[in-house]
N, C-alpha and C positions, 0 to 999 in steps of 0.2 A: 504493499501500499503506499502511495506517495505520501510524503511527510505532510503535505498540505493536509490530508484527508485523516490524520491519525488525532486523537483526541488529545487535548492539552494536557500536559504531565505525563503522556505515555513514554515508557522507557522499554525499548525491546530487550528481552532478556533469552538466553539458551532454553531455560527451563523454569517454570514456576513451583517452587516449593508449597507443600500444605498450607504453611502459615500465609502466603500470598493468597491461595484462594480461600483460607478461611477469613482472612481482613475483607474480601468483597463479596462473601458469600451472605445472604441473608435469610437461608432455608435453615430452619432449626433441626437439630438431628431428629432423627425418627426414634421414638420409644421401642421399647422391646414388643410391645403389644401391637403397636404400629407394622414393626416387623414381621411379626406372626400372623398377622392377617392379610399381609400384602399377597395378592395373586398376580400372574403372569397374565397378559392379553385384557381383553375387555370385561373380564370378572370384577365388579366392583366399580366400574366404571359409571359415570352417568350416562343415562339411554341414549342420549343424543352423542355422546363420545363414542361409546361402544357400536352403534350404526356405523358411524364412520369408519372406526377401527377394522369391521367387518366388512363393508362394502369393496368390493373388487374394483381395482383400478382399469383404466382402460376404455377400449370403444366400446359402447353399450351394444347389447345383443341384437341384432338382426329381427325383425318381426318374421320375416320367412328367411328359412335358411336356403343358403346356395346350394343348387343341383350340380354336380360334376356331369359334365358331358364330353361327348368323345364323337368327334366326327371326320370324315375325310374330306378334303376341298382340292380343287385344282390349284397348283403352284402358284399362277398367278394370282389368284385371289389371296392366298396366304400372304404373300409378297405385299399386296397391296393392303391389308390388316396390318401387317407389321410396319409399313411405313406410317 
């Protein structure tokens, strides 16, 4: 990142220590009870978040599935189609 885009007071370091991360962290440590109740994936998430987590990415499914077709055409027709 160019210097002009860096935050004021930013000092690049090779590696940050745990003390550095603790200094900027505003997340309280998890309790033993919270750790015991933690579950991977969408379990325990709010409904909207779980739905987004489980929703498949990519192109939406087509209403009508494409049908594979095999046919023979004259070479000049194939050449025109490819052009």
